[in-house]
C-alpha positions in Angstrom: 37.4 139.1 94.2 37.9 138.8 97.9 34.1 139.1 98.6 33.2 136.2 96.3 36.0 134.2 97.8 34.6 134.9 101.3 31.1 133.9 100.2 32.5 130.7 98.6 34.3 129.9 101.8 31.2 130.5 103.9 29.2 128.3 101.6 31.8 125.5 101.9 31.8 125.8 105.7 28.0 125.6 105.9 27.9 122.8 103.4 30.6 120.6 104.9 28.7 119.4 108.0 25.7 118.7 105.8 27.9 116.7 103.4 29.4 114.7 106.3 25.9 114.0 107.7 24.6 112.9 104.3 27.7 110.7 103.8 27.4 109.0 107.1 23.7 108.4 106.6 24.3 106.9 103.1 27.1 104.7 104.4 24.9 103.5 107.3 22.0 102.8 104.8 24.3 101.0 102.4 25.7 98.9 105.3 22.3 97.9 106.5 21.1 97.0 103.0 24.2 94.9 102.5 23.6 93.1 105.8 20.0 92.4 104.9 21.1 90.9 101.6 23.6 88.6 103.2 21.4 87.4 106.0 
């Protein structure tokens, strides 16, 4: 049980920065698309 928990925690730690990067990129893309539509 503790081994699987450690693996899950490690995966979460490794996945979190990737998720943040993807989220920021998606928000930036959405914002630029929105601006292009309004202008």
